[in-house]
Structures are given as structure tokens and as C-alpha cells.
N, C-alpha and C positions, 0 to 999 in steps of 0.2 A: 538579494536570495532570502524568501521568506523561511520561517521555522517558527512556527506558533508554537505558544504557550501553551501546556493541557494535552499535549498529544504526546505518546510515547513514540523511540525512535528506533531502529533495530540498525544493526550495522549495514546490512544488506538495503539501506535506505527505503524502507517503507516504514512507513507512521499507522498508527492505530488510535484510534478517539474512542476510549470507554465511556460508556454509559450506563450505569447497572450491570446487567449479562450481555449486554448489546454492544456490539463494536462493528465501525467503518475503517477500513482500511485502503490505503493508496499507495501510492509513494510519492517521495520527498519533491520539493521544487529542485534540489540539489541533483536526485538522479532525473528526472526531467530535462535540467538542462545539461546533464553530461550527456544523455540518450539523444540529446535532438527533436527533429521533428520525428513525434509520434504517429505511423502509419497504420497501427494495426496491434489488435490486443486479443490474446487469445486464450481466453478461459471457458473452458469446458461448459455449455451451457447446461449441461446437468450434472454439475459439481454438488454434491449434496453435505461435504465436511471435508474440513481442513484439519492437518495435525501439523501442530508446531515445529516450525524446522523444515517443512516439506513443501517441494513446490506446488504452488496451484494455477500455475499460467506461465505466459510469456509474454510480452512486452515488445515493440518490432519499432526500430526505428528507422530512418534512411541510412543512421551509420552503423547501424550495431541491432540483437537480439537480446535483449536482458529477461531473466527468470526471476518471477515474484515468488516469495517464501513466505509462509505465514509466520506472523509472532508469535500467534500463540492457536490452540487447539477450540475448533467448534464447528457447529451446525450451519451451513450458509442459507441464510435467511433469502438473502436477495445476490443477483450479479446487477451491476451497472450497466444493463443492455444499449443504453441510448450512446454509449461510448465506441458499440461497434460500427454505426455510421459515423459518428463524431469522434475518434480517438485524439484528435488535437485539442479536448477539451482538457485531456492531461498536462499539457503545455501550458495551457493558458489559465486551468485553475486546480491545481493536483490536489488541493485542500479542501475543495467545496463538491462544483459538480464534476472534477474529476475524479472521486474514489473509484474504487474498485470492486468490490463486496461488502456486504455486511452480513454479521454473522452473530451468532447466540454463542457466546462464549460458554464451553464446556468444562474449561480448564486452563485455570486462568494461573497456575503457578509458572513461574518465570515473568510474568507480566514486569514486577518491582525490579526484574533485572537490567529491561529495556532503558536506554537512555532517554533523560528529560529533555527540555529542547536548550537549555546550559550544555549539558553533555555532548548531546549532537554538532552544536555549534563549534565547541572543539575538535570534534571528530573530521568535519571537514574543514574546517579553517575559516570561520565564518567569524 
């Protein structure tokens, strides 16, 4: 199981990579393995902003449907639309081409409360 250093992690198994005021959000390798084969991603194509803790979409796998939660608030810059035709990319590359949304952070409060890789490894028993 991959748990890269340099990212922040939520208890809901999302990761966030922050570079300045820009951030990429996705689900962790642990989450994708628990979900199983991902078959559909439901993020509103008109999504313009997200708020910390709120749902910004759903992810559907053969086994179940999961809810995606925002680790911080921001303005949506891009949704990874390549996942519409290739949702399985999330299974094969959750920290790379399987990212979900790119945002401009509008409220970074709380980011420091997210887990680093060592804390997340403890959370998932890795």
C-alpha cells in the first residue's frame, strides 16, 4: 500500500497535495483498495467551489458507493474529466493520474490538523 510523504490525509481517506494556494485532491491507495474496482465517478461538471467537510461527489465501485469530502475550502480550478471514461485510473494511480479535483485554496484553516503520512499509516494499520 502506498502512502506518499509530503501529502496530507483525512480520516475519510482523501489526500491533498498543496503547492502554494493550489491543491490537488484524490482518494488514497487504501480507499481505492477498500472500494474495489472503481466504475464511475460522480462530480458535478459545474462544481465551482467546495467547502471543508462537505461532499463534493461520489465514487462508485463494484462493491459500494463512497462519498467524497473536501479537506479544505476552495474554488474549483479543474475536474479530472479523463476519469469519466477511465475511472479505473483511480485504482491504478490514485496519487498521480487518478487525482479528482484541482482547487485554489480559499481557506487553509484546518489543513494543519490533517494527518501526515506517518499518522495516516497508523490510522490504516500500515
